[in-house]
N, C-alpha and C positions, 0 to 999 in steps of 0.2 A: 360615580354613584353618590347620591345625596346622603348626607348624614343628618342626625338630629339637630346639629348646630348649624347646618347649612341654611342660608337665608331662604332658599326655595322651600326647604322642609318646614321652616317656621311659618312661612306664608301659607303653605298647604294646611298646616295644623290649625292656624287661625281661621282659614276659610272653612275648614271642616267643622270647627267649633261654632262658627257663625251659623252655618246651615243647620247644625244640630239644634242650636238654641231657637232658631226661627221656626223649625218644624215643631218643636216642643211647645212654643208659645201659641202657634196657630192651632195645634191639636187640643191643647188644654182649654183654649177659649171655646172651641166647639164642644168639648166634653162637658164643660161647666154650663154651657147654654142649653145643650140638647140632652145630656146624659151620656155616660161612657158607653153603655151597651147600645144606645140608639145612634151613636155616631159611627159611620162606616169609614173604612180605609179610603174608599173612593172620594168621600167628602173631604178627608184630610189632605189627600194629594192634590185635589182640585184647588182647595183654598191655599195650599202652600205653593202651588205652581210647580210641582215636581211629579215624577212618574212613580208608580208603585215600586218599581225596581229600585229607584233611588231611595225611597223611604226605607226599604228593607236593608239597604246598605248600612243604615244608621241604627235601626231598631229591629230586633228579632220578632217582636210581637207588639200588638197594640198596647198591651199592659206595660211594656218596657218604656213607652213614651211617658207614662206617668211616673214610673218607678225606677227608671234606669239610673237616676242619680244616686240611689241607695248604695250601689256597688262602689261608685267613686267616693262616696262619703265615708266608707270604711277606711280608706287610705288617709283621708283628711282627719278622721277621728284618731287614728293611730298617731299621726303627726302631732295632734293637739295633746294626746295623752303623753307622748314622749317629752313634751314641753312642760308638763306639770312638774312642780317642785319635787326633788328627790326627798324621800322620807315622808311624803304626804300619804295619808291613809289611802289605800288603793280604791276603796269605794268612792271617796271624795274626789280622787283624781279622775275616775271614770265619769262621775257626775259633771265635774268641771269641763272635761273634754266634750261631753254630749251637749251641754248647754252653751258652749262657745259657738256651736253651729246654730242653735235655736235663736241665739241673740242676733244673728245676721239676717233672720227672716223678718222683714219690716211690714209686709202687707198681711196683717192678721186676718182680714176678711177673706182674702183669696186663699190663705193657708187653711182656714176653717172650711171653706167650700171644697177644697181638694181633699181634705181629711174626711169630710162627710161622704164624698164620692168613693174614697178608698174603702172606708169601713162599711159602706153600704153596697159594695159590689163584690160578690164572692170571688170572682177571678182575680180582682185586684188585691183583695185581702190575702188570698193564698199566695199570690206572687210576692207580696210585701214580706210575708213571713219567710219565704224562700230566700229572698235577697238579704234580709237581716241576718240569716244564718251565716252568710259569708263574712259577717263582721267578726265571727269567732276567730277565723284564721288571721285577721288583721290585728285584733286587739289582744288575743290571748298571749302571744309571745312577750309583749311588754308587761302585761299583768304578771306573768310568770317570773319575769326578771325582777319586778318590784317585790315579789313574794320571797325572793331569795334564790330562785332558779332551782334546777335539779328536777329529775324525773318525778319526784314525789309531788311537785307543785303543778304539774301539767294539768291533771284532772281538776284540781282546785281552781286554777286560773280559768279554765274553760267553763267551770260551773259558775264562777263569779260573773264572767262575761254573759253567760246565758241568762242569769238572773237579772242583770241590768237590762239586757235587750228585751226580755219579757216584761219587766216592769215599765219600760219605756212604751212598749206597745199597748199595755193595759192603760197606762196613763193617757196616751193619745186617744184611746177609745173613750175614756171617761171625759176628757177635756172636750172632745167633739160632741158627746152626748149632752154636755152642759152648755153647749154653745160658746165655748171659750170664755166662760164667765170669770174664771180665775186663771192665773198663770199655769202653764204646763208643768213648771218645776214643782209646784205644790202637789199636783197629782202624782208625779214621779216619786217625790219624797215620801208621800203617804204609802204608795205601793211598796217601795223599798223598805220602809220602816216595818210594814206588816210582815215582810219576809225575814228581816234581820232581828226583830224584837222577839225575845223568848215568850212563849205563851204564859199568860197570867196563871198564878197558882190557884187551884180550886179552893 
């Protein structure tokens, strides 16, 4: 029986990752050229040279082709958060973890086109919110630990993660609306500051 460390298992995993990436690239090119809703599954499988059955081994829905990476990013974010310095303000630690991922994105034009498609397509928008909710389970335990642990911090930790995820979503929407004129971090900081800053005295 093959194990995760078996060379055959590693080869299979690399092959699977390669097919996944190829399907994603082909589909995204079609989505950006024709529009998400206008692109059919049959067009994707024909362009990728695979069967419908093979496509659905990798992706549960058409939306997952665009947004499937969000789930995996939750685990990456947690790892980045765990690497942040001990004693760092938890909000700053979350921000640093988030934008370590954003820094890796080099093709701003493609990222903006994908973002416009996502925010402009109701089914993608709804699916993105659903997938972002999964980040709660990834990030909240480490936030809770940084807050000191204990049952009393569980709600607070999840509330902080929820606030950060919501601010990121709103920042992305504003960044997209403005055509990426300014860095995404600035929009995120403005959104988070609006939540954390106490209201001005009358």
